[in-house]
N, C-alpha and C positions, 0 to 999 in steps of 0.2 A: 338868549337867541339860539335857535336850533341850527345845527349844521346840516347841510344836505346829505342824504344817504348816498354813500358811494357803492356802486355795484361792481362785482368782480367781473373782469373781462372773460368772455367765453362761456358764461352761464346763461343758457336760454331760459326764458320764463315760460312756464306751462300756460297754455291758453285757458282763459276763464270760461266756465260753462255755467249755464243756468241751473238752478236747483228746481226740479219739477216733482211735485208730490201729488199723488192721485189716490183717492179712496182709503186714506189712512184711518184705521178703526182700532179701538182697544176698549175692553171692558174689564172691570175688576169685580169678580163675582157676577152678580146680575146687573151691576150699574155700568152703563155705557159712559165712559169718560170722554170719548171722542168718536164720532161716527162720520165716515165719508169725507174726511178733511182733504181738500185739494187746493193747491196754490202753486204759483211759479214765482221764484225769487230770481230776478234777472241779475246776471253777473255785473258787478261794478255799481249796482244800485242799492239803496237802502230799502229794506222791506220790513214791515212791522206786523206783529201778530197781536191783535187787540181784542178785548172782550171783557165782560164782567168777571168778578171773582168767582172761581169755581167753574169757569167755562171750559177748562182743559188746555189752556195755553202752555203751561209748564209740562203737562203730560205729552203734548204734541212735540215739544222741543226734546223731551227725554226720549221719545220714540225715534226721532231723527238722529239723535246722538248714539243710539244703540243701548241706552240704559234699560229699556223695556224690550223684550223680544216676544 
């Protein structure tokens, strides 16, 4: 059985904001891995990125995390 999480008094929680992505593009050599990717992930909601193998899903997540610049 899980215990409820206790919060420390006096600590304010930062407001949640949506993640908005517009026109994300990357190419490796002459191969375009992702072109013009745009989406909004609403705060507090579950958002998925779906597509076939090789569609660039992991590449998009790596760009968002700063792995690719």
